[in-house]
Each structure stands twice: as C-alpha cells, then as structure tokens.
N, C-alpha and C positions, 0 to 999 in steps of 0.2 A: 504494500500500500504506500503510495507516494505521500511525502510530507506536505502538509498544507500550512502556509504561514498565517498565523492568527492575526486578525486585525489589531492594530495597536502595537505590534512588535516592531523593533527598529527597522528591520529590512522591509517592512511594508510601508513605512512612512517616508523614506527618502532613499535616493541613490546618489552615488558619486560618479560623475562622468567627465571625461576630458572635454575641454572647450577651447576653441580658437577665437580670440577676440581682437578686434582692431580698435584702437583708441586714438583720439586726437593727441598730438604732441604740442605742448606749449613750450616753445624754445626760449629759455631765459638767457638773456645776454648781459644782465647786470644783477648785482646783489643789492643795489640801491633801490629799495622798494618805493621810496618817495618819488624818485624819478620815474619808476615803472608806472606808478599810479597816474602821474601826469601824462605819460605816453598813452596809456589805455584811455584816459579821458579825452585826449586829443584825437585819438583814432576812432573810438567808438562813441564818445559822448555818453549820453544816457540811453543809448539804443539797446533794446532788448533783443540781442542778436542770437542768444543761445538758449537752450532748453534743458539745462542741467546735465549737459554732456560730460561724461567722465574724461579726464585728461591726465596725461603723463607729463610731468615737468622734465624737460630735456635740459640737462646741465652741461652739455658738451662745450659750450662757449666759455664757461667760467670754471670748468673742472681743473684747469691748470693753475688757477689762482688760489693759493692756499689762504689768502686774505679775504677771499670772497665768501663770507659766511652769510648764509641765507636764513632769514627769520621765517621759517616755514609756517608757523601759525598765522603770522600777518599775511603772508603770501596766499595762504588758503582762503582767508577771509576776503582778501582783495579780489581774488578771482571769483569767489562765491557771489560777490556783488554783480558780476556779469553773467551769473548762472553757469559758471564752469565749476565742476566738482573735481577737485584734485584728489586722485587716488594713489598715485605712485610717482617715483622719480627714476631717472636712469642717467647713466654716464657721468655721475658726479664723482668727486674724489672721496676719500674715506671720511673726512670730517663732514662734508656736505651730506653724504648718504646717512651717516650716523644721526645728524640733526633731523633729517627727513623721517627716519625711523622713529625717533623720539617724538615727533609730531603726529605719529599714527599712520604714516604713509608706508608703502612697501616698495622694495626695490624691484623694478621691472627689468627683464632682460632686454637687450637691444632689439630683439625681434618684435617687441610690443610697441605699438604706436605707429603713427604715420609720419613720413618725412615732412619737415617743415616746408611750408609754402609750395606744396606740390598738389595741383588739381588740374583738371582739364578745363577747357573753355566753358563747357556746360557740365555742371555737376550731374552725374548720372546715378540713377537708381537701377539696380540689376536684379532681375528675377531669373530663376532657373527653369529651363524647359528640358524635358527628357525626350530624346529622339531615339527610336528603335531602328537599328541597322539590320540588314538581312540576317546576320548571324546572331541576332538578339542580344547584342552587347549594348547596354545603356550608355549613352554619351551625353554629357552635360554641356549645353550650349548657353552662353550668357547673352541675353538680349537686352541692350541698353534702352532705357526709357528716359527721354529728355525731361529735365526739370521744368516746372511750369514757368511761364513768363507773366509777370504782373503788368497790367496796363492801367495807367491813370489818365483820365480824360479831363480832369479839372485843374485849375490853377492852384498852386501851393503857396500859401501865405507864410509870413514870418512866424516861426515857432512850430510849424507843422513838420512832421517827419514821416517818411514812407520807407519801408524796408521790404525788399523782395528777397525772401529767404530761399536759398537753393537755386536761384535762377536769375534771369535778366529782368530789368525794369525799363518799361517803355512809358514815356510821358509825352502827351500831345499838347500840353498847355504850359504856360510860363512857370518856372520855379523861381519865386521871388527871393529877394535878400532875406536871410534869416531862416529860410526853409532848408530842410536837409533830406536828401535822397540817398538811399543806401541799397546796395545789391550785392549778393554773393557772386553774381556774374557781371555782365556789362550793363551800363546805363545809357539809354538812348533818349534824348530830349529833343523833340521836334518843335522847339520854341526856344525863347531865351532861357539860358541857364544862368541864374544870378546868385543862387544860394550855394550850399555845400553839396558836393557830389562825391560819394565814397563807393567805389567799385571794388570788386574782389575783396569784400569785407572779411572773408575767412581765409584769405591767403592766395586767392586765384590770381597768379601773376599774368595770366593771359587775358584778363578782363580789360575792357576799354570804356572810355567815356566819349559819347558823341553828342553834339548839339548843333542846331542850325544857327545858333547865336551864342558863342562861347564867352560868357562874362562871369565866371564863378568866383565866389568868395574863397572857396577852398576846393581843391580836388585831391583825391587820394586813390591810389590803386595798390592793393595788397600791402598797405601800411606806409608806402612812400607817398608823401603829400607835398603840396605847395599851396601857399596862401597868397592873398592879394598884397602882402608885404613885398612879395617878389612878383611883379606884374608879368602877365603872359606876353609872349612875343606879339608885336603889332600885327603880324600877318594872320594871327588867329583870333585876336581880341575882337569880340563882336561879330565874328564871321563864322560860317560853317566850318567845323573843325573836329578832330578827334584827338584824344590823349591816350597814349599807351605806355607800357613799361618796357624799357630796354635795360635788362640787368637791374641795377638799383637807381636808374635814371628815368624820369618822366620825359616822354617825347611828345611834342605838340606839332600837329600837321593840319594844314588847311585842307578843306575838302571842296571839290568842284561839283556843284549840284546842277 
C-alpha cells in the first residue's frame, strides 16, 4: 500500500525548487548619497517611474575605492522613495559587501541582474509559443510583443506630467514651460516642445526626442541631460529637430519636413 501524505504535514505545505530570476541592476558610481539624491531628483523629479521592482546594487565602479563606504540603510530608503526595492549587492569589495550584509541585503552572484543601460529601442514583452516539428520534439520560439505607445492629444500646462511606461510617447499639442514629459522609449512632439523632455527614463540609450519646434527647458536621454543654461544650437532652436545619444554625448540634428 503506497504512503499517503496527510494534510498539514510539511511536505504537503511547501516545496523547494530552483528558480532563475532577472533583476534590474542599479549601478552606483558614488558613495556620496547626498549627491546621489540630487542626481535622482534631477533625472526623475517626483515621477512615479517604478512599481516596487527588486534591484541589485552594482558596486563595480566604486569597489576599488576602499574609502568609498556606502551607508546602505540610507541608500535603501533613498531608492524606496522611487519605488525601487533593494534586495542585494554585487561586485563590491569586502568592506562594502560586509556593510550591505549588515543592512539585511544579500550578496548576488555576477550572473544576477541586468547590465546597466542596456535595452532595445522598444522594450519588448516575450511570450513562449510551442511548435511541434515532425519528429515531435518541442521547440520554444520567442515572439516579441511591442510595448504600447501613449498618445496625448491635449496641450500640457505648467506643472502637468505625463509618463509613458515601457514605450514611446506621442504628443500632438504644445508642451508648455513647466510641463514634463517622460518615456521609457522615445518622445515625439508634433508641436512646440517648451517644457522638460526625458526619454529613455530607465536607461534606453537608443531613445530619441523629436519635435517640430524644439524649444525645451531640459532634455534628457538615459540620464544624460542638458538645460537651457546651455542653449541649443541655433540650427535646431525653434525648428524641427531630433536629439539622440552618441556615447555619453547628446547630438542635436535639424530635420527637413
């Protein structure tokens, strides 16, 4: 007679199975958290860009600096304000890793997490489809599904903010001074762009900013930004133009419509 597991016994209540997880990597380049807070505020403002995503803090850039001591409890709270949930660190030196463990984080292997600032032009959602071949060997085929595009048909006034999460943002009316438009992909404004435009908000270096009348207060692509303190070139100011990223440098190009 075979054994029957009685309800309530441990083996009936849970299982342990291996899992492969992909986490976002937050690449930390400074241990000065006051400066980091200013940089986050400058890039994201008060935008609600995240949904509590778990992240790994990548310490590669400061691991060789023994003097770079990170206050992890403060860092955790800082990122929590942007709805990023820090769960682990990686690539730190012994002192940094020990401080992270003391703060309740765990040390992740280098294979966990995604490389910094690497995305495709369109963020893709992948589903699995099974295809049967004649010898009845199952083959998995990845079918990409394009992220949605958000379309705004109304003018945006000072203080208003629009965020296209996971895709492009298309606006057919004026973006006034003091307004803010944000997209994980590219931003297309078929009208004057006079407010702030932040494309590639989650690190997409292939994102671009387009406008039929380029007059922005601030533009940013994947964290590289420029304000009106440094005026745009005359050949693109007030004209149809695009802005793209070339390495760490913003490139401004007039468009012929």
